[in-house]
N, C-alpha and C positions, 0 to 999 in steps of 0.2 A: 501597229495594232501590237506585232510581236515585239516591237522592241518597248515598247510601253509595258508590257507581261513579261519581259525579264528583267527589267526596271524595277516591279513590284514583287518578284520573287526576290531579287537581293533585298531588299528591305523588311521582306517575312523571313527571311534567313537570319538578318542582322536581329529581328525582334526576338526569334525564338532563340539565339544566343543568349540574348540580355537575359531571358528569363524575368524580368522584375516590371512591374508596374510603370506605365510611361505617363500615367497620370493619374492624380487622386481617383478613386472610385467612390463612389456614396453606396452604403448598403443598410438597407435596413431588417433585423431579424423579425418576421412578426409571426413566425413559427404558424405561418399555411403553408410551407414547406422548410424544406432542409438544406434549401437554394437549391436543390434539383426532384425532388420527391415531393409530393403530397403527405402532408401529416393529417392522423386523425385522429377524433376525441378519444381520450384516454391513453395515447400511444406511449408507451414506455420510452425513454431519450437514456441510452446506455451509458454509462461513463466513459469518457473517451471517443464520445462520437465526433467525426469530423465533418463540419459543413462546408461545401465547397472549398476544398483543400486548405479552408486557410482558419476558420476558428472550431477552437476543440470547448466541447462541453461537458462538465461533469458536476459533481455537488460532494459537498463535504458535511460531515452528519455532526450534530451539537457535541459538544464535549462531554456532555452528562450520560450518552451514549447514543445508540440508534434510535432514532425516533422519527424515520421515514424513509421511504423505500426508493429514493433516487427522484429524476426528474421525471415529469409527464407534460403532457398535453392537456389544455383543460379550453373547451370551447363555451365561451363567453356570452354566446347569443340567447338574449332572453326567448323562453319559448322554445328553444333548442334543445338536444340531448340532456343537457343536465337542469333541465329545469323544473325536475321533479328530484334532485339530489339533496345530498345537504349543506350546499355554498350556494345560496342563492346571493349570496354578498358578492361574487364573483361574476354576476351574469351583468355585466356592464355594457355589453355589445360590442367588443372588439375583435371578434372574433377568435383565433385562437391564442391561446396565453402558454407561458410557461409556469408549474409550478412544481414544488417540491410534493411527491405521493403521501399522504399520512399512511403509518403503518398500519393502522388498522384496517386499510381497503386494501387489502393484495390480490384479490382475485381476478384471474385472466381467464376465462371461458374463452375468448380469444388470445392466442399466446402471442404474447408482447402489447397486449392491450388492456388497461385496467378496465375492469366494467364499471366501476364508481370512480371516478375522477374525484380528488379531495385532495386538497392542499391541507397540510401539516400544522396543527396549532403549535407544535409545540420547535420550531425553527430548523435552521440550517441555513447551509452558504452556495450561494448558485454560485458556479465559474464559468468565465468565458477566457481563455486564452487565445491569443492571436500569433500567427506564423511571422507576421511583420508587425511593421509599425502601424498604427491606426491614431487616427482623432477622435474622439468620443464626442459625441453629438446631444444625444438627448436618451431617455428612457420613459416608458409609460409604467408607474407604480401602482397597482391596483390593490384596494382595500386598505390601505394601511389606516386601519380606526378601530381602536377598541381589542386589539389582540397583540401587540407589539410594535417595537419599529424598526426601521431599515437602515442598515450602515452599507453605504456602496465606497466602497475602496478602488480606485484606479491605479495601476502601478506602472511606472517605464519601463524601458530598456536599462537603466542603472538603476532601478530599484527604489525610487522615489516616489511618494503616493502622493496622492490628492484624494480626499475622504470627506464624502458627503454625509450628514445623519439628519436622518428622515424621522422626525416624531411620531409617537400614536396620533392620531388624530388628524393627520396630515390630509387625507382623504375624507370624504363621507362616507358613510355605511348607506349604500344605496336604497335599500331595502326600507331604512328608518328614516332617511333625511334628504333621500333623492338622489340623483344624477349629482355630478357624472359617475362617483365611484371611483375615478384614479384620478392620476394628476400626472404630468408632464413634468419631468425631472429634467434642468438643463444641466449638461456636464461639463458645459465651458465657460461657466463661470463661478465665481467666491463667493458671490453676492446672496444673502438672504432669501431665500424662496418661499413666499406664503403659501399654503397651499388653499383648498377650495374648503378645509375645515379650521381649527383653531391652530393646527401645528406650523411651527414654521423650519424649512431646511436649512442647515448652515455648511459651511464648507471648511476646510483647512487646507493646506498643502505642506510638502517639503519645499524647502530652499532649494532651485535647482529642478525642480519637477518640470518634465518635458512632456507638454499638451501634445505634441505631435510623435510622440515616440512611445505612444502606450501599447501596453505590452496583455496585460491582464486585467480583467474587473472583476470584483466579488460584489455578491450581493450577500449579504448576512442580515439575515431576518430573526428576530428576537422570539415571532409566534406566527401566525399565518400571514399570506399575501400572495400574489403571483403579479410576473413583470410580462410587458411587450412591447414590442417597436423598439427595440433597442437600435441604434441610430449610429452609424462610426462609418469615418473616410478613411480608406488604405490613401497612405502616404508615400510616395512613390521612393524606393529605397536608393541614397546617396550615390551618386553619379549615374544615374539610370537617365537624366535628361541628358548628361554630356553624352553617354553612349546613343541615343536616341539620334542627337543629331549626328554623330556619327555615322550611323544608318542612313540618315538622310544624305549624306555627303557621297556614303557608298551608292547612292543611285543615282545621284547626278554624272557621277565617273562612271557608271554603265552606261545611263543616257548617252555622254560624249562620245564613248568608245561604240558604242550602236549606231552613232549617226553617220 
């Protein structure tokens, strides 16, 4: 028993020294938590917030001036805390989603929480930066209907991009046209993606774009809307597999020495 424990301790030291992912890890940002702590309806997310020690969230104002108050959490539950608010078109039943808070609704009776979560109609950009390489899988875009389009840009470690153009009327307006009121955009393909309404999302990419080395993704809104369930896979750093194999070799060496 002591020999086994010693061998495992050596493996733990090796993995700790590597300090890198040994295997791909899938993560979905559903905005129920910041990957550690629960998030509440109306909660303001400060620019530069780092979640899970790996992903940094920020927002960019439209070029025409300041038209939003940054990132905020919106509970999309029908009959939930926002059912009496101004955003019936976001009540699509996905739990928490991420919005750009409207400039006109800045009251915070409880510091750090907007009294009235409300997505801006004037546009802006939501940005996710990653501390290492990821592969982007998919995202849910909410209420891309009647108020503008969304441009989604992935940037790899070399600065090359893959860009999706999601047109207005890609989703239904859940109030007037019924569910779902959102659509899932597949971030792994360049194929056309029809929405649940009349719009078709298209994509282009730079030559040499590396989908397994994405370091940043931006969501540029020309109008209102929200996003949820940003799904990505962490890619092991180059050499991590070899170092892990070396760690296994060390364990074998310890076992032989202790036998």
